[in-house]
N, C-alpha and C positions, 0 to 999 in steps of 0.2 A: 193558392192564387186562383181566381176565377178563370175558367176556360174562355178564350176569345175566339169566336167562330165567325168567319166572314163568308157571306153567301152572295154570290153574283146572281142577280135575278131572283132573289129570295122572296119577293112579294107575289110570286106566281103560285100555282096549284101545288107543286112539289115543295117549294120553299116554305109555304105556310105549314104544311104537315111536318116537314123536317124541324122547323122551329118549335112547333107544338110538342112533338115527341121528345126532342132534346131538352126542352125546358122542363117537361114533366120528369125526365130522368135526372136532370141536373138543374135545379132552379137557380143556381148561382151563375150559370153560364151567361156570358154577354154575347149578343148577336149584333153583327154589323151587316145590315141588309142593304146591299147596293143595287140600285135600279135607276132607270132613266127618270122615273117620276118621284122616287123617294116616298111614295105613298104605299101604305100597307094596311090591311085589315087587322094584322097582329099588332097589338098595342101594349105589349108587356113593358114593364118599367126598364127591363134590361135589354130591350130591342132598340137599336139605333137605326132608323130608316133614313138612308142618305141618298139624295139624288146625285148621281155621278155617272159618267160614261165609263163603263167597265172595260172599254178598249184603250183607255188612256191611263197608262201605268202611273204617271206622275200624279194624276188626280186621285187615283185609287190609293196610292201610298199616303197622300195627304189626308185621306178620309178615314183611314183605319188606324188602330193603335200600333205602336212600334213592335210589340210582341203579340203574335197571333199563334193560335194552336192549330186551327183547321181552316181551310178555305175550300169552298165547293162552288163549282161552276154549274148553274142550273139554266144558263142561257142557251138557246139554240132552237132552230126550226128548219124545216126543208125550204130551200130557195132554189129556183131554177137559174137565176143569174149568178154565175160563179163569183163575181166581185161582191155581190150582196151576201152570198153565202160565206165568203171569207170574213166579211165584217161581222156577220151575225153569229157564226159558229167558231171560226178559227181565232179571231182576235181576242175574244174573252178567254178562251182556253189558254192562249199564250200569255195573256196578262196574268191569269191565275198562277201559271207556272212561275213567272218572274216574281210575283208577289210572294209566293210560298218560299221560293229560294232566298230572296232578299231578307225576308222576315223570319226565316228559319222555322217554318211551320212544321208541325209533327206529321201532317198528312194532307193530301189533296183529295177531293171527291169529284167525280164526273159521271154524267148520265149518258150512257151509250144508247143503243137501240137495237131492236130485233125486227121492227116493222117500219116500213116506209119505202121511199124510192131507193133504187140502187145507189144513186149519187149521194143521197143523204146518209145512208148506212156506210158507204165508203168514206165519207167525210168524217163521220163519228169514229170509225175504226182507225183511220189515219191519225186523228188527234189523240186517240188512246195510245197508239204506238209511240207517238211523239212525246206525250206526257210521261210515259213509263221510263223514258231515258233521263228524267230529272233525278236529282239527288234527294228530292222529297218523294216519299212513297205515295202511290196512287190507289185509291179505292174506286172501283167502277161497278155500277149496276146497269144492266141492259134489259129493261123491261119490254114487254109487248105493249098492249093497250092498258093504261092505268085507269082505274075507276075507284069510286068510294069518296068518303069525306064530303067535301063541298062541291064536287063536280056534278053539274046539272045541265050539261050541253047535249047536243044531238047524239054524240057518240055514247054518252052515259046511258041514254035510252035504248041503245042497241046491245047493251051488255048481255042480256039473256040469249040473244041470237049468237053473239060472239062466243059465249061459253059453249054453245052447242057446236059451232064451227071449230072451236079449239080442240074438241074431241078427235077431230080428223086432221086438222092442220095446227100443230103445236104453236107456231108463231102467231096464231090468231087468238090463242087463249088469253083472255084478259087477266090482269093481276091487280089485287087490291093495293091501294096507295100505302096503306100501313105496312104491308109486306115489303114493298120497294124501299120505303124509307128506313125500316128496321134493318134491312140488308145493307143499305148505304152507311148508316150509323155504325153498325158492327164492323163493316169493312174499314171504315176510317179508324176506329179504335184499334183494330187488329194491326193495321198498317203502322199506326203510331207506336204500338207496343213493339213490333218487329224493328222499327227504326231506332228505338231506344235500347234494344238488346245488344 
């Protein structure tokens, strides 16, 4: 049976690379990419781009298949307002957990962080700790600055300088997106294998 993979915020930079890599490794996998817009530059036949509020469990349950194998939360960003941070960061992570538990997923995936404001990093760590208490195993990657693939913003132009800074301050050392996504995919598959053992 085809693997069913649900990505929260999968139309972003990390999500596009995750879809690309996973599809290359397993062309039969089905991707359910959930985002506010439902638009995505990835247009594979087995990619279902769905506009849905990933903080609304009922809407998410209605949008995805009954049996899912993996669910990954790629939503999140620093926010100064605690209420907005809870909606942007906490709510999708909690919805992912509920979805994974209700649909008996093999594993969940989450993006932590090693660079950013103290409040944002504390939020990420708190959510990781919370997600690890689930009956569904969790795979986490915590990158520094991610570059490569189709990233062409101001930060991408600073990569040579950041590489140099990374020699002295490890948390400043940038990491290629392919490396981050490979680690996430391997983590998910290892977590699923341990769960089935």
